[in-house]
N, C-alpha and C positions, 0 to 999 in steps of 0.2 A: 837483373837484381838477383840477389841470393838472399836465403833466409839467415838472419844473424841469429847467434845464440841467445842474445837478449829478447829478440822477437819470439822465438821458439819457447823460452821459459816464460815469457808473459802469456802465451797461448795456455801452456801447461797449468801455470798458477791460476789463470781465470776458470779453467776447466775443473779444477780441483775445489775451488771456492763455490763454483755453482753446483756441483755434486753434493757438497754439504748441504745446500738449501733441500735438496731432494732427500737428504738422509740415505744415499745410494753410494754403495761400494762400486768403485769405477777404476778402469785402468786407461791411462791417457798416453798417447804416443804422438809425437810430432817429428815429421819427416821432411826433409827439404824436396825441392821438385826435381832433383837428381836422384833420389831414392836413398838419401844418406840419413840414417837416424840421429836426430838432433838431441832429443831427451824424452824420457818416458818416465812414468811413475804409476803407482798404484796406491789407493787410499788404503786405510785400515779396513779389514774385512774383505777386500778384494782378492780373489783367488789369482794364482799364477797364471791360470788360463786366460783369465780377462787380459792380462798385460800381453801374453803372446798373441792373442786374437787381435788386440789393438795395433800391436806392431806390425804384424803381417799384413793386416788389412791397409793400414797407412803406407806401407813400402809398396803394395799391389797398387794402389791407387796413384802413387808418384810415379811408378813405371808406367801406368797407362796414360797419364798425363804428358810424359816425356816421350812417348811413343816406343818404349821399350817393351819388347813382349815379355810378359809374365807367364811362364808355363805352368806353374803351380797353382791352381785355383786357390781361392782364398774362402777357406771354410771355417766360421768361428766355432767355438765349442758349443756343446748343446746347452739350449737355454740362455745363450749369451747373444745379445745384439750388439752390433758395432756401427757407428754411425761417423761418418766423414764429413768435413768442411774443408774448403779452401783457405788457406792463410794468405790474404791479400798482401801485395807488396807496399811498401810505404812510398808514397808520391809527394814530392813537395808542393805541388799545385792541386788544388781542389778539383780543377777541369780534368785532370789526368785520369785515365780509367786504369786502376792498378791491376796489375798481372798477378798471376799466382806464384807464390815463392815456396809454398808447403802444403803439407796435409795435416790436419788434425784428426785423429781418430780417438773416439771415446767408446769404450766397451764396457757394458753393464748388464745384469741381469734383470734390472729395474725396468718394467716395461715403461716405453714413453720417455724415460729420462734421457737418454742419449741424444736423440734429435734436438730436445730444448736445450741440452747444455751446449751442444755445438753451435746452434744458431745464436745463442746469446753470447758465446765467447766471439764469434767472428763479428757480430754487432759492437761488442765492447772494443775489439781492436779497431775497428773503422771509427768509433767515437774518441779513441785514444788519440788516433791520427789526426782527427779533426782538430782536437785541443792542441795538438803538437804544432800543427800548421799555423793555428791562431797565434800560438806563443812566439814561433818565429818569425811572424810577419811584422 
């Protein structure tokens, strides 16, 4: 399975929406499992360094997932934390265990916001999939 543009955009939109609940300036990058940047964005007030950190971290995580060596270590900008989550593949059957099709990375300077945003987004994607499965059955 591959990460579709619409699924990548869903992850990006959900991350931006949840960042607003924390009143946090964030940068979000979504990369497919082959290490291709699918989409990225930063909210108002987010420095360009946040976007660079999110994108580099997502690309590095995707390379590690695919077994491709990444010789450039990933160091976020000072004062920036970057948290990643695996974007699950959509599966038509609830019993199927979804594989990973991409990486979501959220960079912020607001302590604790990144992991909560990533966790919430991945949970919402799974709930979206459950609703979709129910609608097509």
